C-alpha positions in Angstrom: 7.1 -6.7 3.1 4.1 -8.2 1.2 1.6 -6.1 -0.7 -1.7 -7.7 -1.6 -5.1 -6.5 -3.0 -8.1 -8.1 -1.1 -11.1 -8.1 -3.3 -14.4 -6.6 -2.0 -17.8 -5.9 -3.5 -17.9 -5.9 -7.4 -14.6 -4.2 -8.1 -13.0 -2.8 -4.9 -9.5 -3.5 -3.8 -8.6 -3.3 -0.1 -4.8 -3.1 0.0 -2.9 -4.9 2.7 0.8 -4.3 3.4 2.4 -6.6 6.0 5.7 -7.6 7.4 4.8 -11.2 8.0 3.4 -10.4 11.5 1.5 -7.1 11.5 -0.6 -5.5 8.7 -1.6 -2.1 7.4 -5.0 -2.1 5.7 -6.2 0.6 3.3 -9.8 1.6 2.8 -11.6 -1.4 4.2 -15.1 -1.0 2.9 -16.0 -4.5 4.0 -14.6 -6.1 7.1 -15.3 -9.8 6.2 -12.7 -10.3 3.4 -10.1 -8.4 5.4 -10.6 -10.4 8.6 -10.5 -13.7 6.5 -7.3 -12.6 4.8 -5.6 -11.7 8.1 -6.7 -14.8 9.9 -5.5 -17.1 7.1 -2.0 -15.6 7.4 -1.9 -15.1 11.1 -1.5 -11.4 10.7 -2.4 -8.8 13.4 -4.1 -5.7 12.2 -1.8 -2.8 13.1 -3.2 0.3 11.2 -6.1 1.2 9.0 -5.5 4.0 6.5 -8.5 5.8 5.1 -8.3 8.0 1.9 -11.8 9.4 2.0 -15.3 9.0 3.5 -17.2 7.0 0.9 -18.9 3.9 2.3 -17.2 1.5 0.0 -13.9 2.7 1.6 -14.9 3.0 5.3 -17.9 0.6 5.7 -15.8 -2.1 7.4 -13.7 0.1 9.7 -16.0 -0.1 12.8 -16.3 -3.9 12.6 -12.6 -4.4 12.3 -12.1 -2.2 15.3 -14.6 -4.4 17.2 -12.5 -7.4 16.4 -9.1 -6.0 17.2 -7.6 -2.7 18.4 -5.9 -0.8 15.6 -4.6 2.7 14.8 -6.9 4.5 12.3 -5.5 7.2 10.2 -7.8 9.4 8.0 -8.1 12.8 6.2 -8.2 15.9 8.3 -11.5 17.4 7.0 -13.8 14.5 6.2 -16.6 13.0 8.3 -15.7 9.4 9.2 -17.6 6.7 11.1 -15.1 6.2 13.9 -12.6 8.5 15.6 -9.3 8.7 13.7 -5.9 10.4 13.8 -6.4 13.3 11.4 -3.8 13.8 8.7 -3.3 16.4 6.0 -0.8 17.0 3.2 2.9 16.7 4.2 2.2 15.0 7.5 4.3 11.9 8.0 3.9 8.8 10.1 5.8 5.6 10.8 4.1 2.2 10.8 4.9 -1.4 11.5 7.4 -0.9 14.3 8.8 2.2 12.5 9.9 0.2 9.5 7.5 1.9 7.1 7.6 5.6 6.6 4.5 7.2 5.1 3.9 10.7 3.7 0.4 12.1 3.4 -0.6 13.9 0.2 -3.7 16.2 -0.2 -5.4 15.2 -3.4 -8.9 16.9 -3.5 -11.2 16.4 -6.5 -13.1 13.2 -6.0 -14.0 14.5 -2.6 -13.1 17.7 -1.0 -10.8 16.2 1.6 -9.4 13.2 -0.2 -5.8 12.2 0.8 -3.3 9.7 -0.5 -0.6 7.8 1.3 2.9 7.5 -0.1 5.0 4.7 1.4 8.6 5.8 0.8 10.8 3.5 2.8 10.9 0.1 4.4 11.7 -3.3 2.9 10.2 -2.4 -0.4 11.3 -2.7 -4.0 9.6 0.6 -4.9 7.6 3.4 -3.2 3.9 2.6 -2.9 1.1 5.0 -3.5 -2.3 4.3 -2.0 -4.4 6.8 -4.0 -8.0 5.7 -3.3 -10.3 7.1 -5.9 -8.1 9.9 -7.2 -6.0 8.0 -9.7 -6.9 4.8 -11.4 -5.0 2.9 -14.0 -5.9 4.6 -17.2 -8.3 7.0 -15.5 -9.2 9.1 -12.6 -12.1 9.5 -10.1 -15.3 11.4 -10.8 -15.6 15.0 -9.5 -18.2 14.6 -6.8 -17.1 17.6 -4.7 -14.0 19.1 -6.1 -13.3 21.1 -9.3 -11.5 20.1 -12.4 -8.7 22.5 -11.5 -8.3 20.8 -8.1 -8.3 17.3 -9.6 -5.8 18.3 -12.2 -3.5 19.7 -9.6 -3.9 16.5 -7.5 -3.0 14.3 -10.6 -0.1 16.5 -11.5 1.2 16.0 -8.0 0.9 12.2 -8.3 2.4 12.2 -11.8 5.5 14.0 -10.4 6.3 11.0 -8.2 9.1 8.6 -9.0 8.3 6.6 -12.1 8.8 3.3 -10.3 6.2 4.2 -7.7 3.5 1.5 -7.5 0.0 2.8 -8.0 -2.5 1.0 -5.7 -5.8 2.3 -6.8 -9.0 1.2 -5.0 -11.0 -0.2 -8.0 -10.6 -2.6 -10.8 -11.7 -0.1 -13.5 -8.7 -0.7 -15.8 -10.3 -2.2 -18.9 -13.1 0.3 -19.1 -10.6 3.1 -18.5 -8.3 1.9 -21.3 -11.2 1.6 -23.7 -11.9 5.3 -23.2 -8.2 6.1 -23.2 -7.9 4.6 -26.7 -10.9 6.7 -27.9 -9.0 9.8 -26.7 -5.5 8.7 -27.7 -5.9 6.1 -30.5 -2.3 6.4 -31.8 -0.7 5.5 -28.5 1.0 2.2 -29.1 2.0 1.8 -25.4 -1.7 2.1 -24.5 -2.8 -0.5 -27.0 -0.1 -2.9 -25.8 -1.1 -2.4 -22.2 -4.7 -3.0 -23.0 -3.8 -6.4 -24.4 -1.8 -7.3 -21.3 -4.7 -6.3 -19.0 -7.3 -8.2 -21.1 -5.2 -11.3 -20.6 -4.9 -10.7 -16.8 -8.7 -10.2 -16.4 -9.4 -13.3 -18.5 -7.6 -15.2 -15.8 -9.4 -13.2 -13.0 -6.1 -11.6 -12.0 -5.8 -7.9 -11.0 -4.4 -5.3 -13.3 -2.9 -3.5 -10.4 -0.6 -2.2 -9.1 0.4 -0.1 -12.0 3.3 2.4 -11.9 3.5 6.1 -12.2 5.9 5.7 -15.1 3.3 3.5 -17.0 0.4 5.9 -16.2 2.4 8.8 -17.6 2.4 6.9 -20.9 -1.1 5.5 -21.0 -3.4 7.6 -18.8 -5.1 10.4 -20.8 -5.9 12.3 -17.6 -2.1 12.6 -17.0 -1.6 13.6 -20.6 -3.9 16.6 -21.0 -1.0 18.8 -22.2 0.0 16.3 -24.9 -0.9 18.1 -28.2 -2.6 15.0 -29.8 -4.7 14.4 -26.6 -5.6 18.0 -26.2 -6.6 18.5 -29.8 -8.8 15.4 -29.9 -10.6 16.4 -26.7 -11.0 19.9 -28.0 -12.6 18.6 -31.2 -14.9 16.3 -29.4 -16.1 19.1 -27.0 -15.9 21.9 -29.4 -13.6 23.8 -27.1 -12.7 27.3 -28.3 -9.5 27.1 -26.2 -7.2 24.4 -25.0 -6.0 25.2 -21.5 -5.0 22.2 -19.5 -7.9 22.7 -17.1 -10.4 23.1 -19.9 -9.1 19.9 -21.6 -9.2 18.0 -18.4 -12.8 19.1 -17.6 -14.0 18.3 -21.0 -12.3 14.9 -20.9 -13.8 14.1 -17.5 -17.3 15.0 -18.9 -16.7 12.8 -21.9 -15.7 9.9 -19.7 -18.8 10.3 -17.6 -21.0 9.5 -20.6 -18.7 7.2 -22.5 -19.9 3.6 -23.2 
């Protein structure tokens, strides 16, 4: 199996998983770079996975279906531009001639019906998480439709996955996220070391993804809201009278929204 991020727009990654013959494509917001990638490698588009309805994730689906028939999988409750097989949390499916087993996770917060896809088997060195805009390296998605409590529950669910799980987020937001993370968690040596690595990667125009769940547990402040140092710093910044996990998370997300 080969896993590759196809770049689109300014900072999107459209993930492609293939077995050398057939390919699964995740969140194709733009058809052109996907079609070029598949053609260059003589891959047949087998399945499209959609995590949520935003245009930069679904804008290329209809065009790809005009070029080649493919199975389209999407969240159960969101309005999508083409007919899809509707999936919700704990549903499972097999892809690429049944060699890839996928479990669907409900992860509301960024949108009300957002899902993630966990690839748990196949010829893979580690499980793969296609998490859309729920989890980013060093950060998380904005709360456009869901609540802080929903997003924290979704992130807790992802943080509980095996530490070796590859985190395939949909955007190259890592450096800006790590800049904020260091403002929240300045004494975190693992975070500072990872920032240096990511700066070197981006200087060479290389992706900082995939990350891993184990790494994100160490560096991502949105997965660390219960760490005393993180909670206390957010509470001071937001003048929180209490420090419940949801309150810390909500205040941290608001801080990130205006951070420069």
